[in-house]
All heavy atoms as a GROMACS GRO file, in nm:
protein
  435
    1MET      N    1   0.084  -0.117   0.000
    1MET     CA    2   0.000   0.000   0.000
    1MET      C    3   0.090   0.125   0.000
    1MET      O    4   0.189   0.131   0.070
    1MET     CB    5  -0.089  -0.002   0.124
    1MET     CG    6  -0.186   0.109   0.129
    1MET     SD    7  -0.295   0.078   0.268
    1MET     CE    8  -0.422   0.188   0.226
    2SER      N    9   0.055   0.224  -0.076
    2SER     CA   10   0.136   0.345  -0.087
    2SER      C   11   0.107   0.439   0.030
    2SER      O   12   0.009   0.425   0.102
    2SER     CB   13   0.108   0.416  -0.219
    2SER     OG   14  -0.025   0.459  -0.223
    3THR      N   15   0.195   0.539   0.044
    3THR     CA   16   0.176   0.637   0.152
    3THR      C   17   0.061   0.730   0.116
    3THR      O   18   0.038   0.757  -0.002
    3THR     CB   19   0.304   0.719   0.173
    3THR    OG1   20   0.338   0.783   0.050
    3THR    CG2   21   0.420   0.632   0.216
    4PRO      N   22  -0.009   0.781   0.215
    4PRO     CA   23  -0.122   0.871   0.186
    4PRO      C   24  -0.071   1.002   0.125
    4PRO      O   25   0.037   1.051   0.158
    4PRO     CB   26  -0.187   0.895   0.322
    4PRO     CG   27  -0.083   0.859   0.422
    4PRO     CD   28   0.006   0.757   0.358
    5LYS      N   29  -0.150   1.057   0.038
    5LYS     CA   30  -0.116   1.183  -0.029
    5LYS      C   31  -0.138   1.300   0.066
    5LYS      O   32  -0.233   1.302   0.143
    5LYS     CB   33  -0.201   1.203  -0.155
    5LYS     CG   34  -0.188   1.092  -0.256
    5LYS     CD   35  -0.052   1.099  -0.322
    5LYS     CE   36  -0.044   0.991  -0.428
    5LYS     NZ   37   0.087   0.979  -0.484
    6VAL      N   38  -0.050   1.400   0.058
    6VAL     CA   39  -0.060   1.520   0.140
    6VAL      C   40  -0.111   1.632   0.050
    6VAL      O   41  -0.057   1.653  -0.058
    6VAL     CB   42   0.076   1.557   0.201
    6VAL    CG1   43   0.066   1.685   0.281
    6VAL    CG2   44   0.128   1.444   0.288
    7PRO      N   45  -0.213   1.704   0.094
    7PRO     CA   46  -0.264   1.814   0.011
    7PRO      C   47  -0.156   1.920  -0.012
    7PRO      O   48  -0.069   1.940   0.074
    7PRO     CB   49  -0.379   1.872   0.093
    7PRO     CG   50  -0.412   1.771   0.195
    7PRO     CD   51  -0.291   1.688   0.216
    8PRO      N   52  -0.157   1.989  -0.125
    8PRO     CA   53  -0.058   2.093  -0.151
    8PRO      C   54  -0.065   2.205  -0.046
    8PRO      O   55  -0.171   2.241   0.001
    8PRO     CB   56  -0.098   2.150  -0.288
    8PRO     CG   57  -0.191   2.051  -0.347
    8PRO     CD   58  -0.250   1.972  -0.235
    9GLY      N   59   0.051   2.254  -0.008
    9GLY     CA   60   0.057   2.362   0.089
    9GLY      C   61   0.062   2.316   0.233
    9GLY      O   62   0.073   2.397   0.323
   10GLU      N   63   0.057   2.187   0.257
   10GLU     CA   64   0.064   2.137   0.394
   10GLU      C   65   0.192   2.055   0.410
   10GLU      O   66   0.238   1.990   0.316
   10GLU     CB   67  -0.057   2.050   0.427
   10GLU     CG   68  -0.186   2.128   0.434
   10GLU     CD   69  -0.300   2.043   0.490
   10GLU    OE1   70  -0.270   1.942   0.554
   10GLU    OE2   71  -0.416   2.079   0.467
   11THR      N   72   0.248   2.059   0.528
   11THR     CA   73   0.368   1.983   0.556
   11THR      C   74   0.328   1.844   0.606
   11THR      O   75   0.246   1.834   0.697
   11THR     CB   76   0.450   2.055   0.665
   11THR    OG1   77   0.476   2.188   0.621
   11THR    CG2   78   0.582   1.983   0.690
   12PRO      N   79   0.386   1.742   0.548
   12PRO     CA   80   0.352   1.608   0.596
   12PRO      C   81   0.409   1.584   0.736
   12PRO      O   82   0.512   1.641   0.771
   12PRO     CB   83   0.418   1.517   0.493
   12PRO     CG   84   0.527   1.598   0.434
   12PRO     CD   85   0.482   1.740   0.440
   13PRO      N   86   0.342   1.505   0.815
   13PRO     CA   87   0.395   1.474   0.948
   13PRO      C   88   0.524   1.394   0.936
   13PRO      O   89   0.540   1.313   0.844
   13PRO     CB   90   0.284   1.394   1.014
   13PRO     CG   91   0.206   1.337   0.901
   13PRO     CD   92   0.216   1.434   0.789
   14ALA      N   93   0.618   1.418   1.025
   14ALA     CA   94   0.744   1.346   1.022
   14ALA      C   95   0.789   1.317   1.164
   14ALA      O   96   0.761   1.393   1.256
   14ALA     CB   97   0.850   1.429   0.949
   15GLU      N   98   0.860   1.207   1.179
   15GLU     CA   99   0.913   1.175   1.310
   15GLU      C  100   1.032   1.265   1.338
   15GLU      O  101   1.113   1.294   1.251
   15GLU     CB  102   0.957   1.029   1.314
   15GLU     CG  103   0.840   0.932   1.306
   15GLU     CD  104   0.887   0.789   1.318
   15GLU    OE1  105   0.994   0.767   1.378
   15GLU    OE2  106   0.817   0.701   1.268
   16GLY      N  107   1.042   1.313   1.460
   16GLY     CA  108   1.155   1.397   1.498
   16GLY      C  109   1.144   1.539   1.446
   16GLY      O  110   1.243   1.610   1.441
   17SER      N  111   1.027   1.581   1.408
   17SER     CA  112   1.011   1.717   1.358
   17SER      C  113   1.032   1.817   1.471
   17SER      O  114   0.988   1.797   1.583
   17SER     CB  115   0.870   1.734   1.300
   17SER     OG  116   0.850   1.868   1.263
   18THR      N  117   1.102   1.928   1.440
   18THR     CA  118   1.128   2.032   1.541
   18THR      C  119   1.042   2.155   1.516
   18THR      O  120   1.072   2.264   1.563
   18THR     CB  121   1.276   2.073   1.539
   18THR    OG1  122   1.308   2.122   1.409
   18THR    CG2  123   1.366   1.957   1.574
   19ALA      N  124   0.935   2.139   1.443
   19ALA     CA  125   0.853   2.254   1.406
   19ALA      C  126   0.794   2.324   1.527
   19ALA      O  127   0.781   2.445   1.529
   19ALA     CB  128   0.742   2.210   1.312
   20SER      N  129   0.760   2.251   1.631
   20SER     CA  130   0.699   2.315   1.748
   20SER      C  131   0.792   2.310   1.869
   20SER      O  132   0.747   2.319   1.982
   20SER     CB  133   0.566   2.246   1.781
   20SER     OG  134   0.590   2.110   1.812
   21ALA      N  135   0.922   2.299   1.847
   21ALA     CA  136   1.016   2.286   1.958
   21ALA      C  137   1.050   2.420   2.021
   21ALA      O  138   1.105   2.425   2.129
   21ALA     CB  139   1.144   2.220   1.910
   22HIS      N  140   1.019   2.530   1.955
   22HIS     CA  141   1.052   2.662   2.010
   22HIS      C  142   0.934   2.756   1.992
   22HIS      O  143   0.851   2.737   1.905
   22HIS     CB  144   1.176   2.720   1.942
   22HIS     CG  145   1.154   2.752   1.797
   22HIS    ND1  146   1.156   2.656   1.699
   22HIS    CD2  147   1.127   2.869   1.735
   22HIS    CE1  148   1.132   2.714   1.582
   22HIS    NE2  149   1.114   2.843   1.601
   23ILE      N  150   0.933   2.857   2.075
   23ILE     CA  151   0.828   2.958   2.066
   23ILE      C  152   0.881   3.073   1.981
   23ILE      O  153   0.992   3.121   2.004
   23ILE     CB  154   0.790   3.010   2.206
   23ILE    CG1  155   0.738   2.894   2.291
   23ILE    CG2  156   0.689   3.122   2.198
   23ILE    CD1  157   0.717   2.932   2.436
   24GLU      N  158   0.803   3.116   1.884
   24GLU     CA  159   0.848   3.226   1.801
   24GLU      C  160   0.841   3.355   1.879
   24GLU      O  161   0.748   3.380   1.954
   24GLU     CB  162   0.759   3.237   1.677
   24GLU     CG  163   0.776   3.121   1.581
   24GLU     CD  164   0.703   3.145   1.451
   24GLU    OE1  165   0.680   3.263   1.417
   24GLU    OE2  166   0.671   3.046   1.385
   25ARG      N  167   0.943   3.439   1.859
   25ARG     CA  168   0.945   3.567   1.929
   25ARG      C  169   0.847   3.663   1.863
   25ARG      O  170   0.811   3.646   1.747
   25ARG     CB  171   1.085   3.627   1.932
   25ARG     CG  172   1.140   3.659   1.796
   25ARG     CD  173   1.281   3.716   1.810
   25ARG     NE  174   1.341   3.742   1.682
   25ARG     CZ  175   1.318   3.849   1.608
   25ARG    NH1  176   1.236   3.942   1.651
   25ARG    NH2  177   1.377   3.865   1.492
   26ALA      N  178   0.809   3.764   1.936
   26ALA     CA  179   0.715   3.862   1.884
   26ALA      C  180   0.779   3.943   1.772
   26ALA      O  181   0.900   3.962   1.768
   26ALA     CB  182   0.670   3.954   1.996
   27ASP      N  183   0.697   3.991   1.680
   27ASP     CA  184   0.748   4.076   1.573
   27ASP      C  185   0.792   4.210   1.630
   27ASP      O  186   0.743   4.256   1.732
   27ASP     CB  187   0.640   4.099   1.468
   27ASP     CG  188   0.611   3.974   1.388
   27ASP    OD1  189   0.700   3.887   1.382
   27ASP    OD2  190   0.500   3.962   1.334
   28GLY      N  191   0.883   4.273   1.559
   28GLY     CA  192   0.929   4.406   1.600
   28GLY      C  193   1.054   4.397   1.683
   28GLY      O  194   1.126   4.298   1.685
   29GLY      N  195   1.081   4.503   1.753
   29GLY     CA  196   1.201   4.508   1.835
   29GLY      C  197   1.309   4.589   1.767
   29GLY      O  198   1.303   4.616   1.647
   30PRO      N  199   1.410   4.628   1.842
   30PRO     CA  200   1.513   4.716   1.784
   30PRO      C  201   1.596   4.650   1.675
   30PRO      O  202   1.646   4.718   1.587
   30PRO     CB  203   1.600   4.752   1.905
   30PRO     CG  204   1.577   4.644   2.003
   30PRO     CD  205   1.436   4.598   1.982
   31TRP      N  206   1.614   4.519   1.679
   31TRP     CA  207   1.699   4.453   1.580
   31TRP      C  208   1.628   4.432   1.448
   31TRP      O  209   1.688   4.388   1.352
   31TRP     CB  210   1.752   4.321   1.636
   31TRP     CG  211   1.824   4.342   1.765
   31TRP    CD1  212   1.787   4.297   1.887
   31TRP    CD2  213   1.943   4.418   1.785
   31TRP    NE1  214   1.875   4.340   1.982
   31TRP    CE2  215   1.971   4.414   1.923
   31TRP    CE3  216   2.027   4.490   1.701
   31TRP    CZ2  217   2.082   4.478   1.977
   31TRP    CZ3  218   2.137   4.555   1.756
   31TRP    CH2  219   2.164   4.548   1.892
   32GLU      N  220   1.499   4.460   1.444
   32GLU     CA  221   1.424   4.449   1.319
   32GLU      C  222   1.448   4.570   1.229
   32GLU      O  223   1.417   4.566   1.111
   32GLU     CB  224   1.273   4.438   1.348
   32GLU     CG  225   1.234   4.314   1.424
   32GLU     CD  226   1.220   4.193   1.334
   32GLU    OE1  227   1.193   4.210   1.215
   32GLU    OE2  228   1.238   4.082   1.386
   33HIS      N  229   1.502   4.680   1.286
   33HIS     CA  230   1.521   4.803   1.210
   33HIS      C  231   1.664   4.854   1.228
   33HIS      O  232   1.687   4.953   1.298
   33HIS     CB  233   1.421   4.910   1.257
   33HIS     CG  234   1.279   4.862   1.251
   33HIS    ND1  235   1.211   4.847   1.132
   33HIS    CD2  236   1.194   4.822   1.347
   33HIS    CE1  237   1.089   4.802   1.157
   33HIS    NE2  238   1.077   4.785   1.286
   34PRO      N  239   1.761   4.789   1.166
   34PRO     CA  240   1.901   4.830   1.185
   34PRO      C  241   1.930   4.967   1.124
   34PRO      O  242   2.029   5.029   1.158
   34PRO     CB  243   1.981   4.720   1.116
   34PRO     CG  244   1.888   4.660   1.018
   34PRO     CD  245   1.751   4.671   1.080
   35GLY      N  246   1.844   5.016   1.035
   35GLY     CA  247   1.866   5.147   0.975
   35GLY      C  248   1.866   5.258   1.078
   35GLY      O  249   1.934   5.360   1.061
   36VAL      N  250   1.791   5.241   1.187
   36VAL     CA  251   1.788   5.342   1.293
   36VAL      C  252   1.926   5.353   1.356
   36VAL      O  253   1.977   5.463   1.379
   36VAL     CB  254   1.681   5.307   1.399
   36VAL    CG1  255   1.688   5.400   1.518
   36VAL    CG2  256   1.543   5.307   1.337
   37PHE      N  257   1.988   5.239   1.385
   37PHE     CA  258   2.121   5.240   1.445
   37PHE      C  259   2.224   5.296   1.348
   37PHE      O  260   2.313   5.372   1.388
   37PHE     CB  261   2.161   5.099   1.488
   37PHE     CG  262   2.078   5.047   1.602
   37PHE    CD1  263   1.992   4.941   1.583
   37PHE    CD2  264   2.086   5.106   1.727
   37PHE    CE1  265   1.915   4.895   1.687
   37PHE    CE2  266   2.009   5.059   1.832
   37PHE     CZ  267   1.923   4.954   1.812
   38VAL      N  268   2.213   5.262   1.221
   38VAL     CA  269   2.306   5.315   1.121
   38VAL      C  270   2.292   5.467   1.114
   38VAL      O  271   2.392   5.540   1.107
   38VAL     CB  272   2.281   5.250   0.984
   38VAL    CG1  273   2.362   5.317   0.876
   38VAL    CG2  274   2.313   5.102   0.989
   39ALA      N  275   2.170   5.518   1.116
   39ALA     CA  276   2.148   5.662   1.111
   39ALA      C  277   2.208   5.731   1.234
   39ALA      O  278   2.268   5.838   1.222
   39ALA     CB  279   1.998   5.692   1.100
   40LEU      N  280   2.194   5.671   1.351
   40LEU     CA  281   2.252   5.729   1.472
   40LEU      C  282   2.404   5.732   1.465
   40LEU      O  283   2.468   5.831   1.504
   40LEU     CB  284   2.206   5.650   1.596
   40LEU     CG  285   2.062   5.669   1.637
   40LEU    CD1  286   2.027   5.573   1.751
   40LEU    CD2  287   2.036   5.812   1.680
   41ILE      N  288   2.464   5.626   1.414
   41ILE     CA  289   2.610   5.619   1.404
   41ILE      C  290   2.660   5.723   1.304
   41ILE      O  291   2.758   5.794   1.331
   41ILE     CB  292   2.654   5.477   1.365
   41ILE    CG1  293   2.628   5.381   1.481
   41ILE    CG2  294   2.801   5.474   1.324
   41ILE    CD1  295   2.641   5.235   1.446
   42ILE      N  296   2.594   5.734   1.190
   42ILE     CA  297   2.636   5.832   1.089
   42ILE      C  298   2.619   5.974   1.141
   42ILE      O  299   2.706   6.060   1.121
   42ILE     CB  300   2.559   5.809   0.957
   42ILE    CG1  301   2.604   5.678   0.893
   42ILE    CG2  302   2.578   5.926   0.862
   42ILE    CD1  303   2.524   5.637   0.772
   43THR      N  304   2.509   6.000   1.209
   43THR     CA  305   2.486   6.133   1.266
   43THR      C  306   2.594   6.167   1.368
   43THR      O  307   2.650   6.278   1.368
   43THR     CB  308   2.348   6.141   1.332
   43THR    OG1  309   2.248   6.109   1.234
   43THR    CG2  310   2.320   6.278   1.390
   44GLY      N  311   2.627   6.075   1.454
   44GLY     CA  312   2.732   6.097   1.553
   44GLY      C  313   2.868   6.120   1.488
   44GLY      O  314   2.943   6.209   1.530
   45ALA      N  315   2.899   6.044   1.385
   45ALA     CA  316   3.026   6.061   1.315
   45ALA      C  317   3.033   6.198   1.248
   45ALA      O  318   3.138   6.264   1.250
   45ALA     CB  319   3.044   5.950   1.212
   46CYS      N  320   2.923   6.243   1.190
   46CYS     CA  321   2.920   6.375   1.126
   46CYS      C  322   2.935   6.486   1.229
   46CYS      O  323   3.003   6.587   1.203
   46CYS     CB  324   2.790   6.393   1.047
   46CYS     SG  325   2.783   6.292   0.899
   47LEU      N  326   2.876   6.471   1.347
   47LEU     CA  327   2.891   6.572   1.452
   47LEU      C  328   3.036   6.580   1.501
   47LEU      O  329   3.089   6.691   1.521
   47LEU     CB  330   2.797   6.542   1.568
   47LEU     CG  331   2.649   6.565   1.542
   47LEU    CD1  332   2.566   6.517   1.661
   47LEU    CD2  333   2.623   6.712   1.516
   48VAL      N  334   3.100   6.467   1.518
   48VAL     CA  335   3.240   6.467   1.561
   48VAL      C  336   3.328   6.529   1.453
   48VAL      O  337   3.416   6.610   1.482
   48VAL     CB  338   3.286   6.323   1.594
   48VAL    CG1  339   3.436   6.316   1.616
   48VAL    CG2  340   3.213   6.271   1.717
   49ALA      N  341   3.302   6.494   1.326
   49ALA     CA  342   3.379   6.552   1.217
   49ALA      C  343   3.357   6.703   1.209
   49ALA      O  344   3.453   6.779   1.188
   49ALA     CB  345   3.341   6.485   1.085
   50ALA      N  346   3.234   6.748   1.229
   50ALA     CA  347   3.205   6.891   1.226
   50ALA      C  348   3.278   6.964   1.339
   50ALA      O  349   3.324   7.077   1.320
   50ALA     CB  350   3.054   6.914   1.236
   51PHE      N  351   3.290   6.901   1.453
   51PHE     CA  352   3.363   6.961   1.564
   51PHE      C  353   3.508   6.986   1.525
   51PHE      O  354   3.563   7.095   1.548
   51PHE     CB  355   3.356   6.870   1.687
   51PHE     CG  356   3.448   6.911   1.798
   51PHE    CD1  357   3.415   7.018   1.880
   51PHE    CD2  358   3.566   6.843   1.821
   51PHE    CE1  359   3.500   7.056   1.983
   51PHE    CE2  360   3.651   6.882   1.923
   51PHE     CZ  361   3.617   6.987   2.004
   52PHE      N  362   3.572   6.887   1.464
   52PHE     CA  363   3.713   6.903   1.426
   52PHE      C  364   3.729   7.002   1.312
   52PHE      O  365   3.826   7.079   1.309
   52PHE     CB  366   3.775   6.767   1.391
   52PHE     CG  367   3.806   6.685   1.513
   52PHE    CD1  368   3.726   6.579   1.549
   52PHE    CD2  369   3.915   6.717   1.593
   52PHE    CE1  370   3.755   6.504   1.662
   52PHE    CE2  371   3.944   6.643   1.707
   52PHE     CZ  372   3.864   6.536   1.741
   53VAL      N  373   3.637   7.006   1.219
   53VAL     CA  374   3.643   7.104   1.110
   53VAL      C  375   3.629   7.245   1.169
   53VAL      O  376   3.702   7.337   1.129
   53VAL     CB  377   3.535   7.076   1.005
   53VAL    CG1  378   3.520   7.192   0.909
   53VAL    CG2  379   3.566   6.948   0.929
   54ALA      N  380   3.539   7.262   1.264
   54ALA     CA  381   3.522   7.393   1.327
   54ALA      C  382   3.647   7.434   1.404
   54ALA      O  383   3.685   7.552   1.404
   54ALA     CB  384   3.401   7.389   1.420
   55ARG      N  385   3.715   7.339   1.469
   55ARG     CA  386   3.838   7.371   1.540
   55ARG      C  387   3.950   7.412   1.444
   55ARG      O  388   4.027   7.502   1.473
   55ARG     CB  389   3.886   7.248   1.620
   55ARG     CG  390   3.800   7.210   1.737
   55ARG     CD  391   3.817   7.301   1.856
   55ARG     NE  392   3.956   7.319   1.893
   55ARG     CZ  393   4.016   7.261   1.995
   55ARG    NH1  394   3.947   7.180   2.074
   55ARG    NH2  395   4.142   7.284   2.022
   56ILE      N  396   3.957   7.346   1.327
   56ILE     CA  397   4.060   7.378   1.229
   56ILE      C  398   4.036   7.517   1.171
   56ILE      O  399   4.130   7.595   1.156
   56ILE     CB  400   4.064   7.271   1.119
   56ILE    CG1  401   4.118   7.138   1.176
   56ILE    CG2  402   4.148   7.316   1.000
   56ILE    CD1  403   4.103   7.021   1.082
   57TRP      N  404   3.913   7.550   1.140
   57TRP     CA  405   3.880   7.678   1.080
   57TRP      C  406   3.876   7.791   1.182
   57TRP      O  407   3.862   7.907   1.147
   57TRP     CB  408   3.747   7.672   1.005
   57TRP     CG  409   3.756   7.596   0.874
   57TRP    CD1  410   3.869   7.558   0.811
   57TRP    CD2  411   3.648   7.554   0.794
   57TRP    NE1  412   3.840   7.491   0.694
   57TRP    CE2  413   3.702   7.488   0.682
   57TRP    CE3  414   3.511   7.565   0.805
   57TRP    CZ2  415   3.624   7.434   0.581
   57TRP    CZ3  416   3.433   7.510   0.705
   57TRP    CH2  417   3.490   7.446   0.594
   58GLY      N  418   3.884   7.757   1.310
   58GLY     CA  419   3.888   7.858   1.414
   58GLY      C  420   3.755   7.919   1.450
   58GLY      O  421   3.749   8.034   1.491
   59TRP      N  422   3.648   7.848   1.435
   59TRP     CA  423   3.515   7.899   1.471
   59TRP      C  424   3.494   7.894   1.619
   59TRP      O  425   3.498   7.824   1.696
   59TRP     CB  426   3.404   7.822   1.400
   59TRP     CG  427   3.394   7.855   1.255
   59TRP    CD1  428   3.452   7.957   1.189
   59TRP    CD2  429   3.322   7.781   1.158
   59TRP    NE1  430   3.422   7.953   1.057
   59TRP    CE2  431   3.340   7.845   1.033
   59TRP    CE3  432   3.242   7.668   1.161
   59TRP    CZ2  433   3.282   7.800   0.917
   59TRP    CZ3  434   3.185   7.623   1.044
   59TRP    CH2  435   3.206   7.689   0.923
   0.00000   0.00000   0.00000
């Protein structure tokens, strides 16, 4: 006898499956938007650079 057919889009049951072994974390959080951190780093670097440029020009 052949194995039963699985409808499309469904995962067949398997022994040793780890599908439910962990709880999924909630969506969002700071690590979901690394662009915010990149913007802060670039802004800080520009402020430090502007400080040194102002010191060189004597402002």
